[in-house]
C-alpha positions in Angstrom: 44.6 -34.5 -11.2 42.0 -32.4 -13.0 40.2 -29.7 -11.2 42.6 -29.4 -8.3 42.8 -25.7 -7.2 39.9 -24.8 -9.5 36.5 -23.6 -8.7 33.3 -24.5 -10.5 32.5 -22.2 -13.3 29.4 -19.9 -13.4 27.9 -22.4 -15.9 28.6 -25.3 -13.5 26.9 -23.3 -10.6 23.9 -22.6 -12.8 23.7 -26.3 -13.8 23.9 -27.3 -10.1 21.1 -24.9 -9.3 19.0 -26.3 -12.1 19.8 -29.9 -10.7 18.2 -28.8 -7.4 15.2 -27.4 -9.3 14.8 -30.6 -11.4 14.8 -32.7 -8.2 12.1 -30.6 -6.6 10.0 -30.4 -9.7 10.2 -34.2 -10.4 9.0 -34.9 -6.8 6.3 -32.2 -7.0 4.8 -33.5 -10.3 5.4 -37.2 -9.5 7.9 -37.9 -12.3 9.6 -41.0 -10.9 12.1 -41.4 -13.8 13.1 -37.8 -13.8 13.6 -37.9 -10.1 15.9 -40.9 -10.2 17.8 -39.3 -13.2 18.9 -36.5 -10.8 21.2 -39.0 -9.1 24.2 -40.9 -10.2 23.5 -44.6 -10.9 24.8 -45.4 -7.4 23.6 -42.2 -5.9 22.3 -42.1 -2.3 19.3 -40.3 -0.7 19.5 -40.0 3.1 16.2 -38.8 4.6 15.7 -37.0 7.9 13.8 -40.1 9.0 17.0 -42.2 8.8 15.8 -44.1 5.6 18.4 -44.4 2.9 17.8 -45.1 -0.8 20.8 -46.1 -3.0 20.7 -46.6 -6.7 18.1 -45.7 -9.3 15.7 -48.6 -8.6 15.5 -47.7 -4.9 15.2 -44.0 -5.7 12.3 -44.7 -8.0 10.7 -46.8 -5.2 11.0 -43.7 -3.0 9.5 -41.4 -5.5 6.7 -43.8 -6.2 5.9 -43.9 -2.5 6.1 -40.2 -2.2 3.7 -39.8 -5.2 1.2 -42.3 -3.6 1.2 -40.4 -0.2 -2.3 -38.8 0.4 -0.4 -35.5 1.1 1.2 -35.5 -2.3 -1.3 -33.5 -4.4 -0.8 -29.8 -3.9 2.7 -29.8 -2.5 5.6 -27.8 -3.7 9.3 -27.7 -2.7 11.1 -24.3 -2.5 14.9 -24.3 -2.5 16.9 -21.2 -1.4 20.2 -20.0 0.0 22.2 -22.3 -2.2 25.9 -22.5 -1.4 28.3 -24.3 -3.8 31.9 -25.1 -3.1 34.2 -27.5 -4.9 35.9 -28.2 -8.2 34.7 -28.4 -11.8 34.0 -32.1 -11.2 32.7 -32.4 -7.6 30.9 -30.0 -5.4 29.5 -29.8 -1.9 26.1 -28.0 -2.0 24.0 -26.8 0.9 20.5 -25.3 0.6 17.5 -24.5 2.6 14.3 -26.3 1.6 10.7 -25.6 2.4 7.7 -27.7 1.3 4.3 -26.1 1.2 1.0 -28.1 1.0 -2.3 -26.9 -0.4 -5.0 -28.0 2.1 -8.4 -29.2 0.9 -10.0 -26.0 2.2 -7.7 -24.0 -0.1 -5.3 -22.7 2.5 -1.6 -23.4 2.2 0.6 -24.6 5.0 4.3 -25.1 5.5 4.6 -28.9 5.6 8.4 -29.1 6.0 11.4 -26.9 6.8 14.9 -28.3 6.3 18.3 -28.3 4.7 19.9 -30.2 1.9 23.5 -31.2 2.2 24.7 -32.6 -1.2 27.6 -34.1 -2.9 27.2 -33.3 -6.7 29.4 -34.8 -9.4 29.7 -34.1 -13.1 29.1 -37.2 -15.2 29.0 -37.1 -19.0 28.9 -33.3 -18.9 25.8 -33.4 -16.6 25.6 -32.6 -12.8 24.0 -35.3 -10.6 23.7 -36.1 -7.0 26.3 -38.6 -5.7 24.7 -38.1 -2.3 21.8 -36.1 -0.9 21.1 -35.7 2.8 17.8 -34.2 3.9 17.8 -32.6 7.4 14.9 -31.2 9.4 15.0 -27.6 10.6 16.0 -26.5 13.1 19.3 -28.3 12.8 20.9 -29.7 15.9 22.0 -26.6 17.8 25.5 -26.5 19.3 25.8 -27.3 23.1 25.4 -24.3 25.4 29.1 -24.2 26.0 29.8 -23.9 22.3 26.9 -21.5 21.4 27.8 -17.8 20.9 25.8 -15.2 22.7 22.5 -14.3 21.0 22.3 -11.0 19.2 21.6 -8.3 21.7 22.7 -10.4 24.7 25.7 -9.7 26.8 28.3 -12.4 27.3 28.8 -13.5 30.9 31.5 -11.6 32.7 33.7 -12.5 35.6 33.9 -9.0 36.7 31.9 -7.8 39.7 29.0 -5.4 39.0 30.8 -2.6 40.8 33.9 -3.0 38.7 31.8 -2.5 35.6 30.0 0.7 36.9 
């Protein structure tokens, strides 16, 4: 099986990073065809709202609706902290995303904070999304029992206060 035990090359990592940029730019400028082209023909987009769009036709419908949203003009996506793991043919990608929106009065606001969790595949020497999941920030925190102590806090102790003195 090709790619087993191999990591994606530096070129693959750059191509995947550019895929994330092409997705954001296509949404920001309203290029419906370019947006759909960032996905495999049967690629899926899972939104934080629970909506799912599968295949180029449905992805184009999503991009068209996004473009017609009154909040569309003046918005930009910013993607950062990109983590890529996988093989030269298939990678899991996680990245933070922020969308800003230029308001009518000229100020800029943060409109969305979230995370992308992606499965990217190489098809015909080109990286595309097989699946993209958009999650809102903050992500679901672990339960209190699973959460580590916060920085600067002291973990609970079973020792009595006199035993610690």
